C-alpha positions, 0 to 999 in steps of 0.5 A: 197650583194651576189657574183652574185649581186656584179659581176652584178654591176661590169659588169654594171659599165664596160658597163657604162664606155664603153658608156662614152668612146664611147660618149667622143670619138664621142664628141672629134672628132666632137666638139673639137680640140687641147690639149682638144681633146687629153685630152678627147680622153685619158680619153676615152681610160682610160675608155675603158681599165678599162672597159676591165679589169673589164669585163675580171675579171667578165668573168674569175672569173667563175660561182657563186655557188648558 
């Protein structure tokens, strides 16, 4: 697998984590309450932080030599 293709998959997984975070926050705020709401919100924050780190790695790793 080439470096460019690998970076594409990392960026795509980060975008997927962002969607998971958004939908879990929307779900927890509208349907859940109590400790479960806190746990789902915490999971969403972790997904968003990991996605942000992955995007920073992709962006700052520079262009692919091809």
